[in-house]
KEVO-220117 format. One record per atom (N, C-alpha, C): x, y negated, z negated; atom name; residue number from 1. Coordinates in nm, 2 decimals, decimal comma. Layout:
N
+--------+--------+--------+------+-----+
|      X |      Y |      Z | atom | seq |
+--------+--------+--------+------+-----+
|      X |      Y |      Z |   CA | NUM |
...
+--------+--------+--------+------+-----+
END
This chain:
164
+--------+--------+--------+------+-----+
|      X |      Y |      Z | atom | seq |
+--------+--------+--------+------+-----+
|  12,24 |   8,52 |   0,22 |    N |   1 |
|  12,25 |   8,60 |   0,34 |   CA |   1 |
|  12,40 |   8,64 |   0,36 |    C |   1 |
|  12,43 |   8,76 |   0,37 |    N |   2 |
|  12,56 |   8,81 |   0,40 |   CA |   2 |
|  12,60 |   8,76 |   0,54 |    C |   2 |
|  12,73 |   8,73 |   0,56 |    N |   3 |
|  12,77 |   8,69 |   0,69 |   CA |   3 |
|  12,86 |   8,79 |   0,76 |    C |   3 |
|  12,86 |   8,79 |   0,89 |    N |   4 |
|  12,94 |   8,88 |   0,97 |   CA |   4 |
|  13,08 |   8,81 |   0,99 |    C |   4 |
|  13,18 |   8,89 |   1,00 |    N |   5 |
|  13,31 |   8,83 |   1,04 |   CA |   5 |
|  13,30 |   8,77 |   1,18 |    C |   5 |
|  13,39 |   8,67 |   1,21 |    N |   6 |
|  13,39 |   8,61 |   1,34 |   CA |   6 |
|  13,41 |   8,71 |   1,45 |    C |   6 |
|  13,34 |   8,69 |   1,55 |    N |   7 |
|  13,35 |   8,78 |   1,67 |   CA |   7 |
|  13,25 |   8,90 |   1,68 |    C |   7 |
|  13,19 |   8,92 |   1,57 |    N |   8 |
|  13,09 |   9,03 |   1,57 |   CA |   8 |
|  12,96 |   8,99 |   1,62 |    C |   8 |
|  12,90 |   9,07 |   1,71 |    N |   9 |
|  12,76 |   9,04 |   1,76 |   CA |   9 |
|  12,67 |   9,05 |   1,64 |    C |   9 |
|  12,56 |   8,98 |   1,65 |    N |  10 |
|  12,46 |   8,97 |   1,54 |   CA |  10 |
|  12,35 |   9,08 |   1,54 |    C |  10 |
|  12,34 |   9,15 |   1,65 |    N |  11 |
|  12,25 |   9,26 |   1,66 |   CA |  11 |
|  12,32 |   9,39 |   1,63 |    C |  11 |
|  12,25 |   9,48 |   1,56 |    N |  12 |
|  12,32 |   9,60 |   1,51 |   CA |  12 |
|  12,37 |   9,69 |   1,62 |    C |  12 |
|  12,29 |   9,71 |   1,73 |    N |  13 |
|  12,34 |   9,80 |   1,84 |   CA |  13 |
|  12,46 |   9,74 |   1,91 |    C |  13 |
|  12,45 |   9,61 |   1,93 |    N |  14 |
|  12,57 |   9,54 |   1,99 |   CA |  14 |
|  12,69 |   9,54 |   1,90 |    C |  14 |
|  12,67 |   9,53 |   1,77 |    N |  15 |
|  12,79 |   9,53 |   1,68 |   CA |  15 |
|  12,85 |   9,67 |   1,68 |    C |  15 |
|  12,76 |   9,78 |   1,69 |    N |  16 |
|  12,81 |   9,91 |   1,69 |   CA |  16 |
|  12,89 |   9,94 |   1,82 |    C |  16 |
|  12,84 |   9,88 |   1,93 |    N |  17 |
|  12,91 |   9,90 |   2,06 |   CA |  17 |
|  13,05 |   9,83 |   2,05 |    C |  17 |
|  13,05 |   9,71 |   1,98 |    N |  18 |
|  13,18 |   9,64 |   1,96 |   CA |  18 |
|  13,27 |   9,73 |   1,88 |    C |  18 |
|  13,23 |   9,79 |   1,77 |    N |  19 |
|  13,31 |   9,88 |   1,69 |   CA |  19 |
|  13,36 |  10,00 |   1,77 |    C |  19 |
|  13,28 |  10,05 |   1,86 |    N |  20 |
|  13,31 |  10,17 |   1,94 |   CA |  20 |
|  13,44 |  10,14 |   2,02 |    C |  20 |
|  13,47 |  10,02 |   2,05 |    N |  21 |
|  13,58 |   9,98 |   2,13 |   CA |  21 |
|  13,71 |  10,00 |   2,05 |    C |  21 |
|  13,70 |  10,02 |   1,92 |    N |  22 |
|  13,82 |  10,03 |   1,84 |   CA |  22 |
|  13,85 |  10,18 |   1,81 |    C |  22 |
|  13,98 |  10,21 |   1,80 |    N |  23 |
|  14,02 |  10,35 |   1,76 |   CA |  23 |
|  14,04 |  10,36 |   1,61 |    C |  23 |
|  14,07 |  10,25 |   1,55 |    N |  24 |
|  14,10 |  10,25 |   1,40 |   CA |  24 |
|  14,01 |  10,14 |   1,34 |    C |  24 |
|  13,96 |  10,18 |   1,22 |    N |  25 |
|  13,87 |  10,08 |   1,15 |   CA |  25 |
|  13,95 |  10,01 |   1,04 |    C |  25 |
|  13,93 |   9,88 |   1,04 |    N |  26 |
|  13,98 |   9,80 |   0,92 |   CA |  26 |
|  13,88 |   9,81 |   0,81 |    C |  26 |
|  13,91 |   9,76 |   0,70 |    N |  27 |
|  13,82 |   9,75 |   0,59 |   CA |  27 |
|  13,70 |   9,66 |   0,63 |    C |  27 |
|  13,73 |   9,55 |   0,69 |    N |  28 |
|  13,62 |   9,46 |   0,74 |   CA |  28 |
|  13,53 |   9,53 |   0,84 |    C |  28 |
|  13,59 |   9,61 |   0,93 |    N |  29 |
|  13,50 |   9,69 |   1,02 |   CA |  29 |
|  13,41 |   9,79 |   0,94 |    C |  29 |
|  13,47 |   9,85 |   0,84 |    N |  30 |
|  13,39 |   9,94 |   0,76 |   CA |  30 |
|  13,27 |   9,87 |   0,69 |    C |  30 |
|  13,30 |   9,75 |   0,64 |    N |  31 |
|  13,19 |   9,67 |   0,58 |   CA |  31 |
|  13,08 |   9,65 |   0,68 |    C |  31 |
|  13,11 |   9,61 |   0,80 |    N |  32 |
|  13,01 |   9,58 |   0,90 |   CA |  32 |
|  12,94 |   9,71 |   0,93 |    C |  32 |
|  13,02 |   9,82 |   0,95 |    N |  33 |
|  12,96 |   9,95 |   0,98 |   CA |  33 |
|  12,86 |   9,99 |   0,87 |    C |  33 |
|  12,89 |   9,97 |   0,75 |    N |  34 |
|  12,80 |  10,01 |   0,64 |   CA |  34 |
|  12,67 |   9,93 |   0,65 |    C |  34 |
|  12,68 |   9,80 |   0,69 |    N |  35 |
|  12,55 |   9,73 |   0,71 |   CA |  35 |
|  12,47 |   9,78 |   0,83 |    C |  35 |
|  12,54 |   9,82 |   0,93 |    N |  36 |
|  12,47 |   9,88 |   1,05 |   CA |  36 |
|  12,40 |  10,01 |   1,01 |    C |  36 |
|  12,47 |  10,09 |   0,93 |    N |  37 |
|  12,40 |  10,21 |   0,88 |   CA |  37 |
|  12,28 |  10,19 |   0,80 |    C |  37 |
|  12,28 |  10,08 |   0,72 |    N |  38 |
|  12,16 |  10,04 |   0,65 |   CA |  38 |
|  12,04 |  10,00 |   0,75 |    C |  38 |
|  12,08 |   9,93 |   0,85 |    N |  39 |
|  11,99 |   9,90 |   0,96 |   CA |  39 |
|  11,93 |  10,03 |   1,02 |    C |  39 |
|  12,02 |  10,13 |   1,04 |    N |  40 |
|  11,97 |  10,26 |   1,09 |   CA |  40 |
|  11,87 |  10,32 |   1,00 |    C |  40 |
|  11,88 |  10,31 |   0,87 |    N |  41 |
|  11,78 |  10,36 |   0,78 |   CA |  41 |
|  11,64 |  10,30 |   0,81 |    C |  41 |
|  11,64 |  10,17 |   0,82 |    N |  42 |
|  11,52 |  10,09 |   0,84 |   CA |  42 |
|  11,46 |  10,13 |   0,98 |    C |  42 |
|  11,54 |  10,14 |   1,08 |    N |  43 |
|  11,50 |  10,18 |   1,21 |   CA |  43 |
|  11,43 |  10,31 |   1,21 |    C |  43 |
|  11,49 |  10,41 |   1,15 |    N |  44 |
|  11,43 |  10,54 |   1,15 |   CA |  44 |
|  11,30 |  10,54 |   1,07 |    C |  44 |
|  11,29 |  10,46 |   0,96 |    N |  45 |
|  11,17 |  10,46 |   0,88 |   CA |  45 |
|  11,06 |  10,39 |   0,96 |    C |  45 |
|  11,09 |  10,29 |   1,04 |    N |  46 |
|  10,99 |  10,23 |   1,13 |   CA |  46 |
|  10,94 |  10,33 |   1,23 |    C |  46 |
|  11,03 |  10,41 |   1,29 |    N |  47 |
|  10,98 |  10,51 |   1,38 |   CA |  47 |
|  10,89 |  10,61 |   1,31 |    C |  47 |
|  10,93 |  10,65 |   1,19 |    N |  48 |
|  10,85 |  10,75 |   1,12 |   CA |  48 |
|  10,71 |  10,70 |   1,08 |    C |  48 |
|  10,70 |  10,57 |   1,06 |    N |  49 |
|  10,57 |  10,50 |   1,03 |   CA |  49 |
|  10,47 |  10,51 |   1,14 |    C |  49 |
|  10,52 |  10,53 |   1,26 |    N |  50 |
|  10,44 |  10,53 |   1,38 |   CA |  50 |
|  10,42 |  10,67 |   1,44 |    C |  50 |
|  10,44 |  10,77 |   1,36 |    N |  51 |
|  10,43 |  10,91 |   1,40 |   CA |  51 |
|  10,32 |  10,97 |   1,32 |    C |  51 |
|  10,22 |  11,04 |   1,39 |    N |  52 |
|  10,11 |  11,10 |   1,32 |   CA |  52 |
|  10,15 |  11,25 |   1,27 |    C |  52 |
|  10,24 |  11,31 |   1,34 |    N |  53 |
|  10,28 |  11,45 |   1,31 |   CA |  53 |
|  10,37 |  11,45 |   1,19 |    C |  53 |
|  10,32 |  11,52 |   1,08 |    N |  54 |
|  10,39 |  11,52 |   0,95 |   CA |  54 |
|  10,53 |  11,57 |   0,96 |    C |  54 |
|  10,55 |  11,68 |   1,04 |    N |  55 |
|  10,68 |  11,74 |   1,05 |   CA |  55 |
|  10,78 |  11,64 |   1,12 |    C |  55 |
|  10,73 |  11,58 |   1,22 |    N |  56 |
|  10,81 |  11,48 |   1,30 |   CA |  56 |
|  10,85 |  11,36 |   1,20 |    C |  56 |
|  10,75 |  11,31 |   1,13 |    N |  57 |
|  10,76 |  11,20 |   1,04 |   CA |  57 |
|  10,87 |  11,24 |   0,93 |    C |  57 |
|  10,87 |  11,36 |   0,88 |    N |  58 |
|  10,97 |  11,41 |   0,78 |   CA |  58 |
|  11,11 |  11,41 |   0,84 |    C |  58 |
|  11,12 |  11,45 |   0,96 |    N |  59 |
|  11,25 |  11,46 |   1,03 |   CA |  59 |
|  11,31 |  11,32 |   1,05 |    C |  59 |
|  11,23 |  11,23 |   1,09 |    N |  60 |
|  11,28 |  11,09 |   1,11 |   CA |  60 |
|  11,31 |  11,02 |   0,98 |    C |  60 |
|  11,23 |  11,05 |   0,88 |    N |  61 |
|  11,26 |  10,99 |   0,74 |   CA |  61 |
|  11,39 |  11,05 |   0,69 |    C |  61 |
|  11,41 |  11,18 |   0,71 |    N |  62 |
|  11,54 |  11,24 |   0,66 |   CA |  62 |
|  11,66 |  11,17 |   0,73 |    C |  62 |
|  11,65 |  11,15 |   0,86 |    N |  63 |
|  11,75 |  11,08 |   0,93 |   CA |  63 |
|  11,78 |  10,94 |   0,87 |    C |  63 |
|  11,67 |  10,87 |   0,84 |    N |  64 |
|  11,69 |  10,74 |   0,78 |   CA |  64 |
|  11,76 |  10,74 |   0,64 |    C |  64 |
|  11,72 |  10,84 |   0,56 |    N |  65 |
|  11,78 |  10,86 |   0,43 |   CA |  65 |
|  11,93 |  10,88 |   0,45 |    C |  65 |
|  11,96 |  10,97 |   0,54 |    N |  66 |
|  12,11 |  11,00 |   0,56 |   CA |  66 |
|  12,18 |  10,88 |   0,62 |    C |  66 |
|  12,12 |  10,79 |   0,70 |    N |  67 |
|  12,19 |  10,67 |   0,74 |   CA |  67 |
|  12,23 |  10,59 |   0,62 |    C |  67 |
|  12,14 |  10,58 |   0,52 |    N |  68 |
|  12,18 |  10,50 |   0,40 |   CA |  68 |
|  12,30 |  10,58 |   0,33 |    C |  68 |
|  12,29 |  10,71 |   0,34 |    N |  69 |
|  12,40 |  10,79 |   0,28 |   CA |  69 |
|  12,53 |  10,76 |   0,35 |    C |  69 |
|  12,53 |  10,74 |   0,48 |    N |  70 |
|  12,65 |  10,70 |   0,56 |   CA |  70 |
|  12,71 |  10,57 |   0,50 |    C |  70 |
|  12,62 |  10,48 |   0,48 |    N |  71 |
|  12,67 |  10,35 |   0,42 |   CA |  71 |
|  12,74 |  10,37 |   0,29 |    C |  71 |
|  12,68 |  10,45 |   0,21 |    N |  72 |
|  12,75 |  10,48 |   0,08 |   CA |  72 |
|  12,88 |  10,55 |   0,09 |    C |  72 |
|  12,89 |  10,64 |   0,19 |    N |  73 |
|  13,02 |  10,70 |   0,21 |   CA |  73 |
|  13,12 |  10,60 |   0,26 |    C |  73 |
|  13,08 |  10,50 |   0,34 |    N |  74 |
|  13,17 |  10,40 |   0,38 |   CA |  74 |
|  13,21 |  10,31 |   0,27 |    C |  74 |
|  13,12 |  10,29 |   0,17 |    N |  75 |
|  13,17 |  10,22 |   0,05 |   CA |  75 |
|  13,28 |  10,29 |  -0,02 |    C |  75 |
|  13,27 |  10,42 |  -0,03 |    N |  76 |
|  13,38 |  10,50 |  -0,09 |   CA |  76 |
|  13,51 |  10,49 |  -0,01 |    C |  76 |
|  13,49 |  10,49 |   0,13 |    N |  77 |
|  13,61 |  10,47 |   0,21 |   CA |  77 |
|  13,67 |  10,34 |   0,19 |    C |  77 |
|  13,59 |  10,23 |   0,18 |    N |  78 |
|  13,64 |  10,10 |   0,16 |   CA |  78 |
|  13,72 |  10,09 |   0,03 |    C |  78 |
|  13,67 |  10,15 |  -0,07 |    N |  79 |
|  13,74 |  10,15 |  -0,20 |   CA |  79 |
|  13,87 |  10,23 |  -0,19 |    C |  79 |
|  13,87 |  10,34 |  -0,12 |    N |  80 |
|  14,00 |  10,41 |  -0,10 |   CA |  80 |
|  14,10 |  10,33 |  -0,02 |    C |  80 |
|  14,06 |  10,26 |   0,08 |    N |  81 |
|  14,15 |  10,18 |   0,17 |   CA |  81 |
|  14,20 |  10,05 |   0,10 |    C |  81 |
|  14,11 |   9,99 |   0,03 |    N |  82 |
|  14,14 |   9,85 |  -0,02 |   CA |  82 |
|  14,16 |   9,85 |  -0,17 |    C |  82 |
|  14,11 |   9,94 |  -0,24 |    N |  83 |
|  14,12 |   9,94 |  -0,39 |   CA |  83 |
|  14,01 |   9,85 |  -0,45 |    C |  83 |
|  13,93 |   9,79 |  -0,37 |    N |  84 |
|  13,82 |   9,70 |  -0,42 |   CA |  84 |
|  13,68 |   9,75 |  -0,37 |    C |  84 |
|  13,58 |   9,72 |  -0,45 |    N |  85 |
|  13,45 |   9,76 |  -0,42 |   CA |  85 |
|  13,39 |   9,66 |  -0,32 |    C |  85 |
|  13,30 |   9,71 |  -0,24 |    N |  86 |
|  13,22 |   9,63 |  -0,15 |   CA |  86 |
|  13,07 |   9,66 |  -0,19 |    C |  86 |
|  12,99 |   9,57 |  -0,21 |    N |  87 |
|  12,85 |   9,59 |  -0,24 |   CA |  87 |
|  12,77 |   9,56 |  -0,11 |    C |  87 |
|  12,68 |   9,66 |  -0,08 |    N |  88 |
|  12,59 |   9,63 |   0,03 |   CA |  88 |
|  12,49 |   9,52 |  -0,01 |    C |  88 |
|  12,47 |   9,43 |   0,09 |    N |  89 |
|  12,37 |   9,33 |   0,06 |   CA |  89 |
|  12,23 |   9,39 |   0,06 |    C |  89 |
|  12,13 |   9,34 |  -0,02 |    N |  90 |
|  11,99 |   9,38 |   0,00 |   CA |  90 |
|  11,95 |   9,37 |   0,14 |    C |  90 |
|  11,86 |   9,45 |   0,19 |    N |  91 |
|  11,82 |   9,45 |   0,33 |   CA |  91 |
|  11,78 |   9,30 |   0,37 |    C |  91 |
|  11,71 |   9,23 |   0,29 |    N |  92 |
|  11,67 |   9,09 |   0,33 |   CA |  92 |
|  11,79 |   9,00 |   0,35 |    C |  92 |
|  11,91 |   9,04 |   0,30 |    N |  93 |
|  12,03 |   8,96 |   0,32 |   CA |  93 |
|  12,13 |   9,02 |   0,41 |    C |  93 |
|  12,09 |   9,13 |   0,47 |    N |  94 |
|  12,18 |   9,20 |   0,57 |   CA |  94 |
|  12,16 |   9,13 |   0,70 |    C |  94 |
|  12,26 |   9,07 |   0,76 |    N |  95 |
|  12,25 |   8,99 |   0,88 |   CA |  95 |
|  12,18 |   9,06 |   1,00 |    C |  95 |
|  12,19 |   9,20 |   1,00 |    N |  96 |
|  12,13 |   9,27 |   1,11 |   CA |  96 |
|  11,98 |   9,28 |   1,10 |    C |  96 |
|  11,93 |   9,26 |   0,98 |    N |  97 |
|  11,78 |   9,27 |   0,96 |   CA |  97 |
|  11,70 |   9,16 |   1,02 |    C |  97 |
|  11,77 |   9,05 |   1,05 |    N |  98 |
|  11,69 |   8,94 |   1,11 |   CA |  98 |
|  11,65 |   8,98 |   1,25 |    C |  98 |
|  11,71 |   9,08 |   1,31 |    N |  99 |
|  11,66 |   9,13 |   1,44 |   CA |  99 |
|  11,59 |   9,27 |   1,43 |    C |  99 |
|  11,56 |   9,31 |   1,31 |    N | 100 |
|  11,49 |   9,44 |   1,29 |   CA | 100 |
|  11,34 |   9,42 |   1,34 |    C | 100 |
|  11,30 |   9,51 |   1,42 |    N | 101 |
|  11,16 |   9,49 |   1,46 |   CA | 101 |
|  11,07 |   9,52 |   1,35 |    C | 101 |
|  10,95 |   9,47 |   1,35 |    N | 102 |
|  10,85 |   9,49 |   1,24 |   CA | 102 |
|  10,76 |   9,61 |   1,28 |    C | 102 |
|  10,76 |   9,64 |   1,41 |    N | 103 |
|  10,68 |   9,76 |   1,46 |   CA | 103 |
|  10,76 |   9,82 |   1,57 |    C | 103 |
|  10,76 |   9,96 |   1,58 |    N | 104 |
|  10,84 |  10,03 |   1,67 |   CA | 104 |
|  10,76 |  10,15 |   1,72 |    C | 104 |
|  10,73 |  10,16 |   1,85 |    N | 105 |
|  10,66 |  10,28 |   1,90 |   CA | 105 |
|  10,76 |  10,39 |   1,92 |    C | 105 |
|  10,72 |  10,51 |   1,88 |    N | 106 |
|  10,80 |  10,62 |   1,89 |   CA | 106 |
|  10,77 |  10,69 |   2,02 |    C | 106 |
|  10,84 |  10,65 |   2,13 |    N | 107 |
|  10,81 |  10,71 |   2,26 |   CA | 107 |
|  10,93 |  10,79 |   2,32 |    C | 107 |
|  10,91 |  10,85 |   2,43 |    N | 108 |
|  11,01 |  10,94 |   2,49 |   CA | 108 |
|  11,14 |  10,86 |   2,52 |    C | 108 |
|  11,13 |  10,74 |   2,56 |    N | 109 |
|  11,25 |  10,66 |   2,60 |   CA | 109 |
|  11,33 |  10,63 |   2,48 |    C | 109 |
|  11,27 |  10,59 |   2,37 |    N | 110 |
|  11,35 |  10,56 |   2,25 |   CA | 110 |
|  11,40 |  10,69 |   2,19 |    C | 110 |
|  11,33 |  10,80 |   2,19 |    N | 111 |
|  11,38 |  10,92 |   2,14 |   CA | 111 |
|  11,50 |  10,97 |   2,22 |    C | 111 |
|  11,49 |  10,96 |   2,35 |    N | 112 |
|  11,61 |  11,00 |   2,44 |   CA | 112 |
|  11,73 |  10,91 |   2,41 |    C | 112 |
|  11,71 |  10,79 |   2,39 |    N | 113 |
|  11,82 |  10,70 |   2,36 |   CA | 113 |
|  11,88 |  10,73 |   2,23 |    C | 113 |
|  11,80 |  10,77 |   2,13 |    N | 114 |
|  11,85 |  10,81 |   2,00 |   CA | 114 |
|  11,93 |  10,94 |   2,01 |    C | 114 |
|  11,89 |  11,03 |   2,08 |    N | 115 |
|  11,96 |  11,16 |   2,09 |   CA | 115 |
|  12,10 |  11,13 |   2,15 |    C | 115 |
|  12,11 |  11,05 |   2,25 |    N | 116 |
|  12,24 |  11,01 |   2,31 |   CA | 116 |
|  12,32 |  10,92 |   2,22 |    C | 116 |
|  12,25 |  10,83 |   2,15 |    N | 117 |
|  12,32 |  10,74 |   2,06 |   CA | 117 |
|  12,38 |  10,81 |   1,94 |    C | 117 |
|  12,31 |  10,91 |   1,89 |    N | 118 |
|  12,36 |  10,99 |   1,78 |   CA | 118 |
|  12,48 |  11,08 |   1,82 |    C | 118 |
|  12,48 |  11,13 |   1,94 |    N | 119 |
|  12,59 |  11,21 |   1,99 |   CA | 119 |
|  12,71 |  11,12 |   2,01 |    C | 119 |
|  12,69 |  11,00 |   2,06 |    N | 120 |
|  12,80 |  10,90 |   2,07 |   CA | 120 |
|  12,85 |  10,86 |   1,94 |    C | 120 |
|  12,76 |  10,85 |   1,84 |    N | 121 |
|  12,80 |  10,82 |   1,70 |   CA | 121 |
|  12,90 |  10,92 |   1,65 |    C | 121 |
|  12,87 |  11,05 |   1,67 |    N | 122 |
|  12,96 |  11,15 |   1,62 |   CA | 122 |
|  13,09 |  11,14 |   1,68 |    C | 122 |
|  13,09 |  11,13 |   1,81 |    N | 123 |
|  13,22 |  11,12 |   1,88 |   CA | 123 |
|  13,31 |  11,00 |   1,84 |    C | 123 |
|  13,25 |  10,89 |   1,82 |    N | 124 |
|  13,33 |  10,77 |   1,77 |   CA | 124 |
|  13,37 |  10,78 |   1,63 |    C | 124 |
|  13,29 |  10,84 |   1,54 |    N | 125 |
|  13,33 |  10,87 |   1,41 |   CA | 125 |
|  13,46 |  10,96 |   1,41 |    C | 125 |
|  13,46 |  11,06 |   1,50 |    N | 126 |
|  13,57 |  11,15 |   1,50 |   CA | 126 |
|  13,70 |  11,08 |   1,55 |    C | 126 |
|  13,68 |  10,99 |   1,64 |    N | 127 |
|  13,80 |  10,91 |   1,69 |   CA | 127 |
|  13,85 |  10,82 |   1,57 |    C | 127 |
|  13,76 |  10,76 |   1,50 |    N | 128 |
|  13,81 |  10,68 |   1,39 |   CA | 128 |
|  13,88 |  10,76 |   1,29 |    C | 128 |
|  13,82 |  10,88 |   1,26 |    N | 129 |
|  13,88 |  10,97 |   1,16 |   CA | 129 |
|  14,02 |  11,02 |   1,21 |    C | 129 |
|  14,03 |  11,05 |   1,34 |    N | 130 |
|  14,16 |  11,09 |   1,40 |   CA | 130 |
|  14,27 |  10,99 |   1,38 |    C | 130 |
|  14,23 |  10,86 |   1,38 |    N | 131 |
|  14,33 |  10,75 |   1,37 |   CA | 131 |
|  14,35 |  10,70 |   1,23 |    C | 131 |
|  14,28 |  10,76 |   1,13 |    N | 132 |
|  14,28 |  10,71 |   0,99 |   CA | 132 |
|  14,40 |  10,77 |   0,92 |    C | 132 |
|  14,48 |  10,69 |   0,86 |    N | 133 |
|  14,60 |  10,74 |   0,79 |   CA | 133 |
|  14,57 |  10,81 |   0,66 |    C | 133 |
|  14,46 |  10,77 |   0,59 |    N | 134 |
|  14,43 |  10,83 |   0,46 |   CA | 134 |
|  14,33 |  10,95 |   0,48 |    C | 134 |
|  14,38 |  11,06 |   0,45 |    N | 135 |
|  14,30 |  11,19 |   0,48 |   CA | 135 |
|  14,17 |  11,19 |   0,41 |    C | 135 |
|  14,16 |  11,13 |   0,29 |    N | 136 |
|  14,03 |  11,12 |   0,22 |   CA | 136 |
|  13,93 |  11,04 |   0,30 |    C | 136 |
|  13,98 |  10,92 |   0,35 |    N | 137 |
|  13,89 |  10,84 |   0,43 |   CA | 137 |
|  13,85 |  10,91 |   0,56 |    C | 137 |
|  13,95 |  10,97 |   0,62 |    N | 138 |
|  13,92 |  11,05 |   0,74 |   CA | 138 |
|  13,81 |  11,15 |   0,72 |    C | 138 |
|  13,82 |  11,22 |   0,61 |    N | 139 |
|  13,72 |  11,32 |   0,57 |   CA | 139 |
|  13,58 |  11,26 |   0,56 |    C | 139 |
|  13,57 |  11,15 |   0,50 |    N | 140 |
|  13,44 |  11,08 |   0,49 |   CA | 140 |
|  13,38 |  11,04 |   0,63 |    C | 140 |
|  13,47 |  10,99 |   0,71 |    N | 141 |
|  13,43 |  10,95 |   0,85 |   CA | 141 |
|  13,38 |  11,07 |   0,93 |    C | 141 |
|  13,46 |  11,18 |   0,92 |    N | 142 |
|  13,42 |  11,31 |   0,99 |   CA | 142 |
|  13,28 |  11,36 |   0,94 |    C | 142 |
|  13,26 |  11,35 |   0,81 |    N | 143 |
|  13,13 |  11,39 |   0,76 |   CA | 143 |
|  13,01 |  11,31 |   0,81 |    C | 143 |
|  13,03 |  11,17 |   0,82 |    N | 144 |
|  12,93 |  11,09 |   0,88 |   CA | 144 |
|  12,91 |  11,13 |   1,02 |    C | 144 |
|  13,02 |  11,16 |   1,09 |    N | 145 |
|  13,00 |  11,19 |   1,23 |   CA | 145 |
|  12,92 |  11,32 |   1,25 |    C | 145 |
|  12,95 |  11,42 |   1,17 |    N | 146 |
|  12,88 |  11,55 |   1,18 |   CA | 146 |
|  12,73 |  11,53 |   1,16 |    C | 146 |
|  12,70 |  11,44 |   1,06 |    N | 147 |
|  12,56 |  11,42 |   1,03 |   CA | 147 |
|  12,49 |  11,34 |   1,15 |    C | 147 |
|  12,57 |  11,26 |   1,22 |    N | 148 |
|  12,51 |  11,19 |   1,34 |   CA | 148 |
|  12,46 |  11,30 |   1,44 |    C | 148 |
|  12,54 |  11,40 |   1,46 |    N | 149 |
|  12,50 |  11,51 |   1,55 |   CA | 149 |
|  12,37 |  11,58 |   1,50 |    C | 149 |
|  12,36 |  11,60 |   1,37 |    N | 150 |
|  12,24 |  11,66 |   1,32 |   CA | 150 |
|  12,12 |  11,57 |   1,34 |    C | 150 |
|  12,14 |  11,44 |   1,33 |    N | 151 |
|  12,04 |  11,34 |   1,35 |   CA | 151 |
|  11,98 |  11,35 |   1,49 |    C | 151 |
|  12,08 |  11,37 |   1,59 |    N | 152 |
|  12,03 |  11,39 |   1,73 |   CA | 152 |
|  11,95 |  11,51 |   1,75 |    C | 152 |
|  12,00 |  11,62 |   1,68 |    N | 153 |
|  11,92 |  11,75 |   1,69 |   CA | 153 |
|  11,78 |  11,73 |   1,63 |    C | 153 |
|  11,77 |  11,66 |   1,52 |    N | 154 |
|  11,64 |  11,63 |   1,46 |   CA | 154 |
|  11,55 |  11,55 |   1,56 |    C | 154 |
|  11,61 |  11,45 |   1,62 |    N | 155 |
|  11,53 |  11,37 |   1,71 |   CA | 155 |
|  11,49 |  11,45 |   1,83 |    C | 155 |
|  11,57 |  11,54 |   1,88 |    N | 156 |
|  11,53 |  11,63 |   1,99 |   CA | 156 |
|  11,41 |  11,72 |   1,94 |    C | 156 |
|  11,41 |  11,76 |   1,82 |    N | 157 |
|  11,30 |  11,84 |   1,76 |   CA | 157 |
|  11,18 |  11,75 |   1,75 |    C | 157 |
|  11,19 |  11,63 |   1,71 |    N | 158 |
|  11,08 |  11,54 |   1,71 |   CA | 158 |
|  11,02 |  11,52 |   1,85 |    C | 158 |
|  11,10 |  11,51 |   1,95 |    N | 159 |
|  11,05 |  11,50 |   2,09 |   CA | 159 |
|  10,97 |  11,62 |   2,12 |    C | 159 |
|  11,01 |  11,74 |   2,09 |    N | 160 |
|  10,93 |  11,87 |   2,11 |   CA | 160 |
|  10,80 |  11,87 |   2,03 |    C | 160 |
|  10,81 |  11,83 |   1,91 |    N | 161 |
|  10,69 |  11,83 |   1,83 |   CA | 161 |
|  10,58 |  11,73 |   1,88 |    C | 161 |
|  10,63 |  11,62 |   1,93 |    N | 162 |
|  10,53 |  11,52 |   1,98 |   CA | 162 |
|  10,48 |  11,55 |   2,11 |    C | 162 |
|  10,55 |  11,63 |   2,19 |    N | 163 |
|  10,51 |  11,67 |   2,32 |   CA | 163 |
|  10,41 |  11,79 |   2,31 |    C | 163 |
|  10,41 |  11,86 |   2,20 |    N | 164 |
|  10,32 |  11,98 |   2,19 |   CA | 164 |
|  10,18 |  11,94 |   2,17 |    C | 164 |
+--------+--------+--------+------+-----+
END
């Protein structure tokens, strides 16, 4: 089991809230954020599993795939900042997965929270990028942020599809 640095909350959403309080990310912060993004993949896949509309399922699945992509971008950023590689733990060893639900209803409340959460994610990625000294790392952070906005747009589309 991978371990979290001292002071980090054990639940993914709480750990992300903790990271949002920072304006600049350390390598350690990026390692934690990469594991949170992997949790995001599983979260979206769980939502997609509980949707009968094929178009909505595809949108949620795409978001999940891109969350994993965010983690891989963070691995590149870590390498740029530290000169060393960081390997993502397998999901079963990711500390955030011990709190991953096994079932997740895709309802209006969770979709609304995701739309807001993805918008907040973009904003905080932009703050981190603005305070990053390495322009290549900043570019990777900005790209993750822009995709967070697209995730929110897709979730809004899922809400419309499921309401129809």
